C-alpha positions, 0 to 999 in steps of 0.5 A: 533678318527681321527686326521687331518694331520697338514702337509696338512693344508694350510694357507688361501690365502688373496688378493694379495697386490701390493707394489708400486714401487719407480719409479711409480708416485703417484695417481692423485687427483681429487677434489670432484665435487660441488653440482649441482645448484638447479633450479626452476624445481627441486622438493623440499620437505619442511623441518620441520624446515623451516617456511611455508609462512604466510598469508599476506607474501604469494608471490603476483602473477605476474598478472595484478590487476582487479577492478569491474570484473564480471565473471559469468558462467552457467555450467562451473566451476570458478577457478583461482587467482585474484588480486583486486585493488579497486583503479584501475579506469575502463572506464565506457564503460567497466563496466559490466551491473548492475542487475535489481534493482541494483545501482552503490552503489551495484556494486561489486569490484569482482564478481565470480559466477557459476550457476551449476559449482564449484568455487575454487578461490584465491583472493589477495586484495591490499591496497588502498582507493578509493575516498571518497563520500560526501554522503557515505564516504569511500566505502567498497570493496565488493567481491562476490563468489558463486554458486547455485549448486556447492561447493565453496572454496574461499581464501582471502589474504590482501596485505598491505605495512604498509603505505598505507591506506586500505578501509574496505571490505565485503567478501561474499561467498554464495551457495544454495545447496552446501558446502562452505569452506572459508579461511580468512586472519590471520589479519581479525578483524571484523564481521563474519556471518554464515547462513545455515540449516546444520552445520557450523564449525570454526577451533579450531585456529579461534574459539580461536579468536571468540566471538559469539553474537547469533545463531538464525534461522540458523544464527550465528553472531560472532566477530573475534578479540578484541571486545573492539575496536568496542567501542560505535560507533553504527553499525560496518563499518569495515571488514566483512565476510558473508558465507551463504548456504541453504542446505550445510555446512559451514567451516571457517578457517585462510588462512595459517592454517594447518588443519589435514585431518579427517577420514571417519566418520568426513567427513561424519558428517562434523565435 
């Protein structure tokens, strides 16, 4: 057996520790730097605990409102943000011409249409009541968004101050050969009509607030909200939304609703 020589074993050398001298000044102290102020250009990930913007509380874009705006394109897409003020007066010389067979009562407050391009728009409807007519009473605010051969995505938000009265509106989204995706206000209360030869889908959250009247000849008629508020007044004269396409599918959900993305099979089947 070999026994190691203890006399040759040296203790392990550690780092040299320097003892400060009494004549040396103490180390200077630097306060920690405050965090840099965040600018609007800094990326910021949303926190799971911070609430997301809700429907009518979404920030109103700082753009001039419009009324009786007609934007039609043949091939190009229609995209953008529009603020609609139905009380805004437009000189008659600047009003778009009516189509054959139309009257002033048929004039749309906002018309966004493309023949062969896609349509993807955000619409903010301001509160306000146009002057009443002796014959027709308070006119409805009418909005038409559509495309003949392009997919259509339309989002509608209604901004109200709480004290300003608002005229009822009719929001129409249409296509001939393409799909429709319609985002409606959280506080929508009225008639919803869906027309398509293909599939029409309501989100789960919207379905919980929906009363279905009928589904015949590819047309489904529903009511969103408290049906008892309709009463026995005859025809519905309040808010109304219509989504119709011949050869595409229709999907409707709340504008502030978070919907999980679907898998490949769900997208193919339109579920």
